[in-house]
N, C-alpha and C positions, 0 to 999 in steps of 0.2 A: 504494500499500500504506500502511496506517495506521502511524503512528509509536507508537501505544499498544500496550503489551505486557501481556498477561494473565499472571498467575502463578497456579500451582496446585501441589498436593502430592498424590502417589498415596495413596489410601486402599484398605484391603482389606475393610472391614466396610460392610454396607449394611442397609437396613431402616428402618422408620418411626421407631423409637426412636433409632437412630443418626443419622438425618437431623434429627430434632428436637433432639437434643443439639448437633449442629453449629450449628444455627441459634441456639440459646441462647448459643453462643459467638461470634455474629456471623460465622459462616462458613455456606457453602452447599454442598450436594452438587452434583456435576457429573459428566458422563459424556463421555468422548472416544471417538468412533467413527472407524474408519479402518483400512485395510490388513487387514481381516478381524478386527480386534481391538476389544475394548471395554475401556476403561480408566476405572476409577472415580476421581474426583478430589475434593478439597475446596478451596474458594477463599474468600478473604476477601470478605465481602459488600460492604463499603463500597468498597474499592479496585476490586473488579470492576464495581460499578455505576458508579462515577465514570469508569472507562475506557470502558464501553460508551456512556455518554452523550456521549463525545467522538467517537465514530465517525460518519461520514457516512452509514453504511447497514449493514444486517446482511448485505449481499451481499459485502463485502470480505474479503480475507484478513487475518487478525489474528495476530501472533506470540504464541505461547503458551509460557511457560517452565514446564516441569514438573519438580519436584524429586522424584527417586526415593527409594526407602527407604535407599539407601547414601549419600544426601546429594548425589549428582551431579545436574546439571540438564541436561535436553534441551529444545531449542527446536523447536516444530512451527509450521507455517503452517496455520491452521485457519479454518473458516467457522462462524459463529454459526448453528446449526440451529434452536434453540428456546429462548426466554427465558420462564421462569415467574416472575410477580410476585405479590406478596401482594395479595389482593383490594382492600384499602383503605389500605394503607401503601405507601411507596415501595420497600420492601425487595424484593430478589430472593429467590426461594426455591429455584430449580433452574435449571441451565444445561445444554444439550446442545450439544456441539461436534463438528464433523466435519473430519477431516483428509483432504483429497482427494488422489487420486493425481496427482502432478505431470505424468504423461505421458498422463492421460485427461481428455477434455473433461468440464466440468461444465455443468449446465443450471440456470439461475436467472434470476429477474426483476431487471431493472436499471431505475432511475428515468429518466424522460425529461427533457430540458432543451431549451427552444426557444431559437433564436437568430434575430436579424433582426427587422425591423418589418413586420408584416403590413399590406398596403394596406387590407384589409377593416376593421382596427381604426381606421385613420386616418379611415375614412368613417363611423365610429360603431358598428361591430360589436364583438363581444366574442370574444376568443380562448378557445376552450374545449378543454381536454384531456379526451378521452373516456376515456382510461386514464392512469394515472400511472406504470405500469411496463410493460415489454415483456420477453418471454422470450428469452434468448439462450443460445448455446452457445459455449464457448471453453475453452482450457486454464486452469487456476487462475491462472497467472502473468499472463495477459492479461485478467483480469476488469476491465472499465472502471468508472469512477466513475459515469458516466451515458451515455445514448445521445442524440446530438444530433439535433434536428429543425429544419431551416431553414424558417421561415415567411415569408421575405421576399417570396415570390410568391403568398402565400395571400390571396385576395380573397373577397367574398361568394359563398356556395354552393360554395366551394372546400374540399377535404378533403385530408388527407395520410394515407396508409395505412401500416401497420406495415412493409411491405417497402420503403417509400420513405424510411424514416429513414436517417440517416448512420451506418453501423456501421463500427467500426475494422477494419483489414485482417484481423486474426486473430479477429474476432468475427463470427458468423453469427446471423441470426434463425431461431428455431425455432418461430415462430407457425404453426400449421396453416392458418389462414385469413388472408387479406390484409384485415384489418378496419381501419376508421377509427380513428385515434388523435388527430387534431387537426382542428378545423373552426372556422369563423367563424359566430357566431350573432348575431341581433339585426336591427335595421332600419338602412337607410342614413340617415345624417343628411340632412335636406332642406335644401338650400342655395338660398335665394331669389336669383334673378339681379336685380341692380339695373338698371333701365332708365335711358335718358338722362335727365339732369335738365332739366326745362323751366323756363326763367326767363321770367316774364312781365314785360314792361316797360310801365310806365304812360306813355302818351303825353300830353304837355302840349297842351292846346287852344290 
C-alpha cells in the first residue's frame, strides 16, 4: 500500500463555470464513486499531482483524506479510476476515484516483472514481453504491486503463458485465454569451435 495520502474537500456545486473557477484557483474537481454513492470533491492541483507521481501504479490502493462540511475528516482507501490532464501542460484537470468494497473482489490489470536469467538470452536472444500487464482478481487489500514471471528456464522458441505466471495465494488470473506473455526472439549466437593447434617444426638438415 502506498504511503502517499491524497487530500480533498467535499463540494456541492458543479458545472463548467464552477470547474473553471476551481482550476483558476489551482484546484481541480474530482469525483469519488463507491458504495452506491457519488461524492463531488475539490483537490489541490499541485499537491495531488506530486502525490500521484510518486505512486508505482494506478492499480494500488491510496489513502484519501476527505474533509466534510462540518470540518471533520474521513479517510478512505481508494483506487485511481481516471486521470485527466491538460493537453499540453503538466497540470491535472480532473480526477475520478473509486472506493472498492473491502469484501468484494476487484478486477484490474497488474504490471509484470520478470525474474531469473533466461538461457535464451545468454545465447544471444532477446527477452520480449508480449504484454506489460495481466488481468487479475482479488480483494482490495490483496492487490499486488506486480505479478512475477520466472524466466530462468526460458530458451529459444520457449514461451510463458499468462496462466503460468506466479500469482500470490489470494490472487487469481482472470484472463479468458491462456495467451503468451513472454518469449525469446532473435538468433542464436554462432560460436566457432577452435580446432587443435598444429605446430609445424622446421627440421634442420
